[in-house]
SELOVO-766084 format. One line per field, with one value per atom (N, C-alpha, C, O, CB): residue in one letter; atom name; x, y, z. Coordinates in pm, 1 decimal. Atoms other than C-alpha are relative to their C-alpha. Glycine has a CB too. Layout:
REM residues N
r <- A	...
a <- CA	...
c1 <- X	...
c2 <- Y	...
c3 <- Z	...
//
This chain:
REM residues 82
r <- M	M	M	M	M	H	H	H	H	H	R	R	R	R	R	K	K	K	K	K	T	T	T	T	T	Y	Y	Y	Y	Y	H	H	H	H	H	I	I	I	I	I	K	K	K	K	K	A	A	A	A	A	I	I	I	I	I	W	W	W	W	W	D	D	D	D	D	N	N	N	N	N	D	D	D	D	D	A	A	A	A	A	E	E	E	E	E	V	V	V	V	V	W	W	W	W	W	V	V	V	V	V	A	A	A	A	A	E	E	E	E	E	S	S	S	S	S	E	E	E	E	E	D	D	D	D	D	I	I	I	I	I	P	P	P	P	P	G	G	G	G	G	L	L	L	L	L	I	I	I	I	I	T	T	T	T	T	E	E	E	E	E	A	A	A	A	A	E	E	E	E	E	T	T	T	T	T	Q	Q	Q	Q	Q	A	A	A	A	A	E	E	E	E	E	L	L	L	L	L	E	E	E	E	E	S	S	S	S	S	K	K	K	K	K	L	L	L	L	L	R	R	R	R	R	V	V	V	V	V	M	M	M	M	M	V	V	V	V	V	P	P	P	P	P	E	E	E	E	E	L	L	L	L	L	L	L	L	L	L	L	L	L	L	L	E	E	E	E	E	N	N	N	N	N	G	G	G	G	G	V	V	V	V	V	I	I	I	I	I	D	D	D	D	D	C	C	C	C	C	V	V	V	V	V	K	K	K	K	K	Q	Q	Q	Q	Q	E	E	E	E	E	I	I	I	I	I	P	P	P	P	P	V	V	V	V	V	R	R	R	R	R	I	I	I	I	I	H	H	H	H	H	E	E	E	E	E	E	E	E	E	E	R	R	R	R	R	D	D	D	D	D	F	F	F	F	F	Y	Y	Y	Y	Y	L	L	L	L	L	Y	Y	Y	Y	Y	A	A	A	A	A	P	P	P	P	P	C	C	C	C	C	P	P	P	P	P	V	V	V	V	V
a <- N	CA	C	O	CB	N	CA	C	O	CB	N	CA	C	O	CB	N	CA	C	O	CB	N	CA	C	O	CB	N	CA	C	O	CB	N	CA	C	O	CB	N	CA	C	O	CB	N	CA	C	O	CB	N	CA	C	O	CB	N	CA	C	O	CB	N	CA	C	O	CB	N	CA	C	O	CB	N	CA	C	O	CB	N	CA	C	O	CB	N	CA	C	O	CB	N	CA	C	O	CB	N	CA	C	O	CB	N	CA	C	O	CB	N	CA	C	O	CB	N	CA	C	O	CB	N	CA	C	O	CB	N	CA	C	O	CB	N	CA	C	O	CB	N	CA	C	O	CB	N	CA	C	O	CB	N	CA	C	O	CB	N	CA	C	O	CB	N	CA	C	O	CB	N	CA	C	O	CB	N	CA	C	O	CB	N	CA	C	O	CB	N	CA	C	O	CB	N	CA	C	O	CB	N	CA	C	O	CB	N	CA	C	O	CB	N	CA	C	O	CB	N	CA	C	O	CB	N	CA	C	O	CB	N	CA	C	O	CB	N	CA	C	O	CB	N	CA	C	O	CB	N	CA	C	O	CB	N	CA	C	O	CB	N	CA	C	O	CB	N	CA	C	O	CB	N	CA	C	O	CB	N	CA	C	O	CB	N	CA	C	O	CB	N	CA	C	O	CB	N	CA	C	O	CB	N	CA	C	O	CB	N	CA	C	O	CB	N	CA	C	O	CB	N	CA	C	O	CB	N	CA	C	O	CB	N	CA	C	O	CB	N	CA	C	O	CB	N	CA	C	O	CB	N	CA	C	O	CB	N	CA	C	O	CB	N	CA	C	O	CB	N	CA	C	O	CB	N	CA	C	O	CB	N	CA	C	O	CB	N	CA	C	O	CB	N	CA	C	O	CB	N	CA	C	O	CB	N	CA	C	O	CB	N	CA	C	O	CB	N	CA	C	O	CB	N	CA	C	O	CB	N	CA	C	O	CB	N	CA	C	O	CB	N	CA	C	O	CB	N	CA	C	O	CB	N	CA	C	O	CB	N	CA	C	O	CB	N	CA	C	O	CB	N	CA	C	O	CB	N	CA	C	O	CB	N	CA	C	O	CB
c1 <- 84.4	0.0	89.0	179.5	-96.1	-76.5	138.3	-54.6	-174.5	-4.4	40.1	132.8	58.1	170.4	45.6	-44.0	157.5	114.2	109.1	-117.6	-106.9	480.4	-34.1	-60.7	140.2	30.6	416.6	130.6	226.8	-72.2	-120.2	668.0	-7.3	-108.6	18.4	-11.4	782.4	121.3	229.4	12.2	-109.8	994.3	50.3	-26.5	-46.0	-62.0	1235.7	106.7	202.4	61.3	-91.7	1417.0	65.6	-1.2	-74.8	-72.8	1685.5	-22.8	2.5	151.8	21.1	1593.5	122.5	139.2	-133.1	-123.7	1924.6	-26.5	48.0	82.6	29.1	1764.3	-45.8	2.8	-106.9	53.8	1571.6	85.6	70.4	-142.5	-85.7	1832.5	-80.9	-54.5	95.6	83.3	1569.3	-32.4	-26.5	-130.7	54.8	1448.1	-150.2	-215.8	34.2	143.9	1099.0	-51.6	-1.7	-32.7	53.9	893.6	-146.0	-223.3	15.6	138.8	572.4	-20.5	75.6	-36.8	29.2	395.6	-131.5	-230.2	-4.0	124.9	139.2	-80.2	-201.3	28.3	65.1	59.7	-69.1	-159.2	100.9	50.1	-17.6	-66.4	2.2	115.3	71.4	-288.2	32.4	27.3	-150.2	-24.2	-198.2	141.2	171.6	-92.1	-135.6	165.9	85.3	110.6	65.4	-101.6	395.5	59.8	-10.8	-60.6	-67.8	652.9	144.5	193.1	-9.0	-140.7	1006.1	75.4	17.4	17.2	-85.6	1297.8	142.7	181.7	-7.4	-137.5	1654.8	94.3	195.5	50.8	-86.5	1803.6	-83.0	-205.4	75.4	68.2	1722.0	-57.8	-167.6	96.2	48.5	1689.1	-126.7	-221.4	108.7	118.3	1442.8	-118.0	-231.5	29.6	105.7	1246.1	-59.0	-181.0	53.9	48.8	1223.5	-84.7	-187.2	117.4	78.2	1101.7	-138.5	-238.1	73.3	129.3	828.1	-87.9	-208.1	20.4	76.8	724.5	-55.2	-164.3	86.7	46.7	695.4	-131.1	-210.6	107.0	124.7	417.7	-105.0	-220.2	25.7	95.3	258.4	-61.2	-181.2	67.7	49.7	228.8	-116.5	-221.3	112.7	115.2	9.9	-122.7	-235.6	37.9	112.3	-201.8	-73.6	-196.5	49.6	63.4	-265.0	-70.0	-178.5	104.0	63.9	-338.6	-129.6	-228.2	95.7	122.9	-591.4	-105.8	-221.1	31.0	94.0	-752.5	-65.1	-181.5	70.9	51.5	-795.0	-63.7	-101.7	110.7	65.8	-936.3	78.7	22.0	-132.3	-83.0	-644.9	30.0	35.2	131.8	-16.0	-579.1	-101.0	-156.5	146.3	98.1	-801.3	60.4	-10.9	-113.5	-61.1	-550.0	147.1	219.0	-16.4	-139.2	-218.9	90.6	212.6	15.2	-81.3	-104.5	62.9	161.6	-84.2	-59.1	-39.6	125.8	136.8	-100.7	-122.0	303.1	-31.8	-115.8	106.3	18.8	319.6	135.5	222.3	-56.5	-127.4	601.6	15.2	-73.0	10.5	-26.5	755.1	138.6	233.7	-9.6	-129.8	1033.1	18.1	-66.2	9.3	-30.8	1192.7	101.8	208.9	54.0	-89.4	1348.4	58.0	-13.6	-75.5	-63.1	1598.2	73.4	140.5	96.5	-69.0	1726.0	71.6	14.1	-99.0	-77.4	2001.3	101.9	186.5	69.8	-94.7	2189.8	112.4	89.6	-70.9	-112.4	2534.5	100.6	92.0	65.5	-96.3	2825.6	140.1	178.7	-3.9	-139.1	3179.0	88.0	45.9	22.8	-94.2	3480.5	128.2	181.8	28.9	-126.7	3783.0	113.2	101.9	7.2	-112.5	4117.4	60.9	73.2	107.4	-61.1	4276.7	150.4	212.5	-33.0	-146.1	4631.8	68.8	21.0	47.5	-73.5	4883.9	99.5	170.7	71.5
c2 <- -118.5	0.0	124.9	138.5	-0.2	-124.3	337.3	103.4	131.0	54.3	-106.3	603.4	131.9	138.3	-31.1	-134.1	972.7	44.7	26.9	101.1	-63.1	1137.9	147.9	215.3	-20.8	-140.5	1476.0	79.6	48.2	17.2	-80.6	1738.6	127.9	197.8	33.9	-119.3	2013.7	78.4	22.6	-36.7	-87.9	2308.3	73.3	141.7	101.6	-68.2	2435.4	94.4	51.4	-102.4	-102.1	2759.5	72.1	110.8	101.4	-73.2	2921.7	149.1	203.2	-33.3	-144.6	3281.9	64.5	59.6	40.2	-60.7	3467.4	112.3	128.1	53.1	-113.6	3771.1	-46.6	2.5	89.9	48.9	3581.2	-111.5	-145.9	-49.9	111.4	3302.5	-120.1	-176.6	45.0	117.3	3028.1	-72.8	-15.1	41.1	76.6	2751.9	23.4	12.1	-152.5	-20.7	2828.2	-112.8	-133.5	142.2	114.0	2528.8	23.3	73.7	-130.1	-5.7	2519.6	-107.6	-164.6	140.8	107.0	2277.4	25.6	66.1	-134.8	-5.4	2284.3	-127.7	-129.2	20.2	129.4	1920.8	-10.9	-93.0	-110.1	11.3	1981.3	131.7	227.2	-35.6	-124.5	2243.8	54.9	-17.3	-22.2	-68.0	2495.4	-11.2	44.9	-52.2	16.9	2395.8	122.6	157.1	-125.2	-105.4	2687.5	4.3	22.9	141.9	-1.4	2675.9	40.5	45.1	-138.5	-36.7	2782.2	-59.2	-90.2	153.3	53.2	2654.9	47.0	76.8	-155.5	-48.1	2755.9	-102.8	-65.7	39.7	104.8	2419.4	-98.3	-104.0	-74.2	102.0	2141.9	-107.8	-157.6	-62.5	101.9	1896.2	46.6	-30.4	-34.3	-55.5	2124.2	4.6	-23.6	141.4	-4.3	2168.4	-139.0	-154.6	55.8	136.3	1793.3	-45.9	-111.4	-96.0	35.5	1745.2	63.1	-2.3	43.8	-68.7	2003.4	-63.0	-81.1	149.6	57.4	1849.7	-137.5	-172.9	-9.6	133.0	1501.0	8.1	-85.9	-70.4	-20.5	1640.5	67.9	24.9	84.0	-83.1	1897.5	-68.8	-56.1	125.2	58.2	1697.7	-95.7	-78.1	-73.3	88.0	1412.9	74.6	46.4	-109.5	-77.2	1660.4	75.5	72.0	98.5	-78.6	1882.8	-89.4	-55.6	86.8	91.3	1589.0	-56.5	-71.2	-114.4	47.4	1453.5	109.7	86.8	-49.9	-111.8	1793.8	36.4	76.5	121.4	-36.8	1853.2	-116.8	-103.3	57.3	114.8	1506.8	-64.7	-137.2	40.9	58.1	1409.5	-146.4	-229.5	79.6	138.3	1093.3	-25.2	68.1	-28.7	31.1	908.4	-76.7	-113.6	-79.6	77.5	730.1	36.6	40.4	-150.8	-36.6	830.0	-123.3	-109.8	76.5	121.6	466.4	-32.6	-105.8	-117.1	27.0	461.2	83.2	193.4	29.2	-74.9	565.9	117.8	107.8	-91.0	-119.8	914.0	34.2	89.1	120.5	-32.4	948.9	151.3	217.3	-71.5	-143.8	1297.0	20.9	-49.5	67.4	-38.4	1452.9	149.7	230.5	-35.4	-140.5	1778.6	46.8	-12.0	20.8	-61.7	1993.3	125.3	222.5	34.2	-111.9	2227.7	90.4	44.1	-50.9	-99.6	2547.6	96.6	149.6	75.4	-96.0	2761.4	63.9	-4.7	-68.3	-73.5	3028.3	55.0	101.9	114.3	-64.4	3141.2	41.3	-1.4	-94.6	-55.7	3320.5	-50.0	-64.4	153.3	41.8	3203.0	103.7	170.3	-141.1	-94.7	3414.2	-73.5	-150.3	117.5	58.1	3306.8	86.6	209.2	-12.2	-80.3	3411.3	81.4	33.0	-90.4	-87.8	3701.8	-23.2	-31.2	150.3	16.2	3651.7	126.0	237.8	-30.8	-112.6	3869.9	56.0	151.2	-42.8
c3 <- 0.0	0.0	0.0	82.4	122.9	11.6	-103.4	97.1	99.6	-144.7	-92.1	165.3	-46.7	-96.7	144.3	38.8	96.7	90.4	212.2	6.9	-76.3	203.2	13.0	-86.6	-68.4	-26.7	365.7	-4.1	66.0	138.6	19.9	258.7	83.1	85.0	-149.1	-83.4	493.3	-47.8	-67.3	152.3	41.3	386.0	124.0	191.7	-111.7	-113.5	652.7	-53.8	-118.2	101.9	50.9	574.8	117.7	213.5	-91.9	-103.4	787.0	-19.1	-126.7	-4.0	1.2	871.8	64.6	186.5	75.4	-50.7	904.8	99.1	195.8	-115.1	-88.1	1069.4	137.8	239.7	-62.8	-127.4	1337.6	60.2	177.4	-19.6	-40.5	1357.6	48.5	154.6	109.3	-28.3	1353.7	-129.8	-238.4	73.1	110.7	1126.4	-1.9	101.6	12.8	16.0	992.8	-88.6	-199.3	-61.8	74.5	878.9	-33.8	47.6	80.3	44.1	677.8	-104.7	-156.4	-56.2	94.2	447.8	-71.2	-9.7	71.2	76.1	170.0	22.4	0.3	-150.7	-21.8	257.5	135.1	152.7	-12.8	-137.1	625.3	37.9	74.2	100.2	-28.3	683.5	139.2	238.7	-12.8	-126.8	954.1	53.6	158.9	100.5	-52.3	989.6	-29.4	-144.8	-59.8	5.0	1061.0	139.8	238.9	-44.2	-129.5	1336.1	-21.1	-134.2	70.3	9.1	1414.8	117.6	221.7	-4.3	-105.3	1619.2	-24.6	-137.5	5.5	10.9	1691.8	-61.4	-120.7	135.8	54.7	1589.1	-81.9	-70.0	113.4	78.7	1345.0	91.2	66.6	-102.5	-93.4	1634.7	71.4	87.6	102.8	-66.5	1814.9	-96.7	-58.3	55.2	100.7	1493.3	-20.9	-25.7	-133.1	19.6	1440.5	118.4	99.2	-20.9	-119.2	1798.7	-4.0	27.0	127.1	8.9	1747.7	-107.5	-87.8	-29.6	110.7	1414.8	35.1	-9.6	-124.9	-40.4	1569.4	78.5	76.9	84.4	-74.2	1789.6	-87.7	-93.0	126.5	74.7	1559.1	-121.4	-145.7	-44.6	125.0	1236.2	24.2	-38.0	-72.3	-22.8	1371.1	52.9	12.6	97.4	-54.9	1569.9	-110.0	-115.8	106.9	106.8	1266.0	-101.6	-149.0	-70.8	95.1	1035.5	57.4	-14.8	-37.1	-65.6	1287.1	5.6	-30.9	141.9	-13.1	1351.4	-132.4	-135.6	56.6	131.6	978.2	-74.2	-190.4	-83.4	61.0	909.9	-112.7	-194.4	-51.0	105.8	686.3	31.1	-59.6	-16.2	-44.0	889.3	110.5	168.6	48.9	-103.7	1131.9	117.1	210.4	-59.1	-106.7	1351.4	12.6	-87.2	-25.8	-20.8	1505.9	0.2	-9.2	131.1	-4.8	1521.4	-134.7	-141.4	46.5	130.7	1148.5	-18.6	35.1	-112.6	28.9	1024.7	-90.6	-180.0	-65.0	81.2	876.4	-62.3	5.6	85.9	64.8	621.3	-18.7	-73.8	-136.0	8.0	640.7	-61.1	-27.6	141.5	56.7	433.8	23.5	-15.5	-154.0	-25.3	546.8	-103.5	-118.8	145.4	98.0	275.2	64.6	88.6	-135.1	-69.3	436.8	-97.9	-190.1	107.1	81.3	279.9	92.6	187.7	-93.5	-78.7	420.6	-92.4	-149.7	122.8	83.0	231.0	86.8	198.3	-76.4	-67.1	332.5	-105.8	-221.0	106.1	94.1	171.6	31.7	147.7	2.9	-13.0	110.9	-67.4	-162.0	-61.7	58.3	33.1	-35.7	44.3	97.3	42.7	-164.7	53.5	55.5	-155.4	-49.1	-18.9	-113.6	-226.1	64.6	100.4	-203.2	-0.2	105.7	28.2	4.5	-326.7	52.6	33.2	-144.9	-59.5	-149.7	-97.7	-65.7	128.0
//
């Protein structure tokens, strides 16, 4: 049986210094965390709750496949010859 994988986009906000996560697949999901580990912990609670509340799933005992797509921009500088 094929199960839907729920996709979550996590983007690093340089100004706020937090990961911001949202999803088109999971109604109402928007959260932030200072670390990737903290974000994952929050998502482990929030995703099943939101899917249940929105009638997307009917049982928390079933596995919920989730894929987090992380984006973080940063700048690199090449050393200048002397």
